N, C-alpha and C positions, 0 to 999 in steps of 0.2 A: 618536432611537430607531433609525434605520437604521445609525448608526455603531456602536452597541452590538451590533447584530445582526451586522454585518460583522467586527468586531474581537474580539468576545467569544463570542457564542452559537454562531455557525457553526464557528469553530475548535475550541471545546471539544467540541461535538457531533461534529465530524469526528474528533477524537482518540478519543473514547469509542467511537464506532461502528466506527472502523477497528480498534480492539483487539478488539471483539466479532467483526467479520467475519474478522479474521485467525485468531482461535481456531476459527472455523467453517470457513472456506475453506482455511486454511493455505497461502495464496499471496499475497504482497505485491502482485504486479503485478495480480492479479485484484481485489484490494481497491481499488487505485488506479483501475483501469478502471471499477469500479462507481461510485466517487465522482465520477469525471469525467463519466460518463453522467448521474448524478443532478443534479449541479450544472450541467451543460450544459442540461438540460431546464429547471431553475430559472432559468437565466440568460435564456433566451428567453421563458419563460412569465411570470415576475414582474418581473425587472429588465430593464435595457437592455443594450446591447452592451458597456458599460464594465465590466460584471460578469465578463466573460471573463477579465480579469486575475486576479480572485479565484478563478475556477474553476481556473486553472492553479496558483495558490498553494495552494488547498485540496487539490488532487489530489496535489501534492508532499508536503504535510503528511500526508495519508492514507498515502502510500507510505512515508515515513520512519517514521511511527508503526507501521505494519505490520512493517517490517523490524526495528525495535527490539523490538517484541513477540515476533517470531520468535526473535531472539537471546536475549532473556531467558528465554523458554520452553525453548529448547535448553540453556542453561546450567543452569537449574533441574532439567531432566530428567537431565542428566549428573551433577549433584550427588546427586540422588535415587538414581540407579542405583549410583553409587559407594558411597553410604552403605548401601543395601540389600545390595549385594554383600558388602561387608566385614562387615556385621552378621550376615548369614545364614551366611557361611562361617566366621566366628569362632565363632559359637554352635554350629554343627554340628560343627566340628572339636574344640572344647574340650569339648562335652558327651560326645562319643564317648571322648575320652581321659580325661576326669574332671577336667580343670583348670578353674579359674575364668576368666572373660573378661578379667581384668586383665592377663594375660600375652599377649594377642593383639596382634600387631603388623601393622597393615594399611597400612603406609606405601606399599607398592608394590602397590596393589590395582587390580584390574578393568581389563581391556582390553575396553571396551564394544562394540567393533566385531564381536566374535564371541560369539554367545549360548550356544553349547554349551560345556560344561565338559570340557576335555580333560585337566586335571590332576585325577585322581581317586585317592582313597586307598581301598583295600578292606581291611576288617578281617575276619578269619576266625577263628572260635573253634572249636577242635576239642575235642570232649568224649569221644572214644573212648579217652583215656588216663586214668590215675589222677589226674593233675594237668592240668587244662585248659590249653591253650597258645593264645595269641593271635598270629596271624600278621599282619604288616603288609606289604601289597604296594602298590606305587605304580605306577599305569599312567599314563605321561606320553607325550603326542604331542609329539615334538621339533620337528615342522615348524610348529606353531602354538602360540602362547602366549595363553591365555585364562583366564578365571576369576580368582578372588582368591587371594592367598597370604597366609595368616596365620601364617606361620612364617618363621624366619630363613633367609636364603639364603647 
């Protein structure tokens, strides 16, 4: 029974709880330190000093799991931001122009490090003439590249 606890129950619970703690604390070192403290108390309260080897192994397992969880969450967040950026910008640009979304090219999309949109297009409709005129102006900050591009360059 003790072998099942050492080689199955404690590692699985360490993995699951380290994922949960990583999502809450967002710091792999803090997750590993928490597990080390818990298992150290368990080592001297329930088991003998030979359990200290398992304490170190479970702490490393908690740290590795927290790092992997952090990497997966970062990758998923970047994918989500990329898709939202392209979808929002394509829909906004094409709905203004009157095109359908099938012509949208988002292959060079989203520099996620900068949240403000410096590539902006302004549409102005003048109605003071007999035939209304639409002016298209492009305000671009040449020092920084951000936002999505759903047009050909």
